[in-house]
C-alpha positions in Angstrom: 16.2 -8.0 -68.9 19.4 -6.2 -68.0 19.8 -4.0 -65.0 20.2 -1.0 -67.4 16.9 -1.9 -69.1 15.2 -2.3 -65.7 16.5 1.1 -64.6 15.3 2.7 -67.8 11.8 1.2 -67.4 11.7 2.5 -63.8 12.7 6.0 -64.9 10.1 6.0 -67.6 7.2 4.7 -65.4 5.0 7.1 -63.6 7.0 8.6 -60.7 5.5 7.8 -57.3 8.8 9.1 -55.8 8.0 12.5 -57.1 4.7 13.0 -55.3 4.8 16.1 -53.1 5.0 13.9 -49.9 7.9 11.8 -51.3 9.7 14.9 -52.7 9.5 16.3 -49.2 10.8 13.1 -47.7 13.7 13.0 -50.2 14.6 16.6 -49.3 14.6 15.5 -45.7 16.9 12.7 -46.6 19.3 15.1 -48.3 19.2 17.7 -45.5 19.6 15.2 -42.7 22.5 13.4 -44.5 24.3 16.7 -44.9 23.7 17.6 -41.3 24.9 14.1 -40.1 27.9 13.7 -42.2 28.8 17.3 -43.3 28.7 16.4 -47.0 25.9 16.2 -49.6 24.2 12.9 -50.5 23.0 14.2 -53.9 22.4 17.5 -55.5 18.6 17.1 -56.0 15.6 14.8 -55.4 15.8 13.5 -59.0 19.6 12.9 -58.7 19.0 11.0 -55.4 16.5 8.7 -57.1 18.7 8.0 -60.1 22.0 7.8 -58.2 24.2 4.7 -58.4 24.4 4.8 -54.6 21.8 2.7 -52.9 19.5 4.8 -50.6 16.7 3.5 -48.4 14.6 5.1 -45.6 12.1 3.8 -43.1 9.6 5.5 -40.7 10.0 5.6 -36.9 7.3 3.1 -36.0 7.9 0.1 -33.7 8.2 -2.2 -36.8 9.5 0.4 -39.3 8.3 0.3 -42.8 10.2 1.5 -45.8 9.2 5.0 -46.9 11.8 5.5 -49.7 14.0 3.4 -52.0 15.9 4.9 -54.9 16.2 3.1 -58.3 19.5 1.4 -57.3 17.8 0.0 -54.1 14.8 -1.2 -56.1 17.1 -3.0 -58.6 19.2 -4.5 -55.9 16.3 -5.9 -53.9 14.5 -6.8 -57.2 11.3 -5.1 -56.2 9.1 -2.4 -57.8 8.4 0.8 -55.8 4.9 -0.5 -55.0 6.3 -3.7 -53.3 9.3 -2.1 -51.6 7.9 1.1 -50.1 5.5 0.2 -47.3 7.1 -3.2 -46.5 8.6 -3.7 -43.1 12.3 -2.8 -43.4 13.4 -5.8 -41.4 12.4 -7.9 -44.4 15.4 -6.6 -46.3 17.5 -9.0 -44.2 17.2 -12.7 -43.5 16.0 -13.6 -40.0 19.4 -14.5 -38.8 20.8 -11.1 -39.8 18.0 -9.0 -38.2 19.5 -8.8 -34.7 22.8 -7.3 -35.9 20.9 -5.0 -38.3 18.7 -3.8 -35.4 21.8 -3.2 -33.2 23.3 -1.0 -35.9 20.1 1.0 -36.4 19.9 1.5 -32.6 23.5 2.7 -32.5 22.7 5.1 -35.4 19.7 6.4 -33.5 21.7 6.9 -30.3 24.5 8.7 -32.1 22.4 10.3 -34.9 24.6 8.7 -37.5 27.2 6.0 -38.1 29.5 5.0 -40.9 31.1 1.7 -41.9 28.2 -0.6 -41.3 28.4 -4.0 -43.0 25.8 -6.8 -43.2 24.1 -9.4 -45.4 20.8 -8.7 -47.1 18.5 -10.7 -49.3 16.6 -9.7 -52.5 13.0 -10.6 -53.2 14.2 -13.6 -55.3 16.3 -14.9 -52.5 19.7 -13.7 -53.7 22.0 -12.8 -50.8 24.4 -9.9 -50.9 26.9 -8.3 -48.7 26.8 -4.6 -48.1 29.9 -2.8 -46.8 30.7 0.7 -45.5 27.1 1.8 -45.3 26.1 5.1 -43.7 23.1 5.0 -41.3 21.5 8.2 -40.0 18.4 9.4 -38.2 15.7 11.5 -39.9 14.1 14.3 -38.0 10.8 16.1 -38.5 10.5 19.9 -38.8 10.5 20.1 -35.0 13.7 18.1 -34.6 12.0 14.9 -33.4 13.2 11.6 -34.7 10.9 10.3 -37.4 12.8 7.5 -39.1 16.2 6.4 -40.4 18.0 6.1 -43.7 20.9 4.1 -45.1 23.2 4.7 -48.1 25.9 2.5 -49.6 27.7 1.8 -52.8 29.9 -1.1 -51.8 28.0 -4.5 -52.2 28.4 -7.8 -53.9 26.4 -11.0 -54.5 27.2 -14.0 -52.2 
């Protein structure tokens, strides 16, 4: 099945990313990205999900779990929403890549946002890929407290 066919199936399936809680999270992603980088990520929640740009978010727990993945992320990691959202975000990278990933996330937390991150990730089928020029930023709750982080990138290739 082609990536285009997979994306079409995802877009026609029931939309768990459009539940009230996930819509609120997506709005938070859009607002926090604009605040961090001074430019919009997408015009709407639906545009965010269907964008060619890969977008992921995780919560603020000690072993953060993914809370959001748009269609491009689901395709790249070769996972359905139900398998991607809720899994520990560290599993998006191979064990030997997790330390550098953690350092970049800590830097983004300390600075609220960073641009230009690069790293190697792995899909559910074991396919490795390089990401480049990723933006990482912190998410804040309504009271301004950190509650997670997000990443967006469009530059990637299979290794």
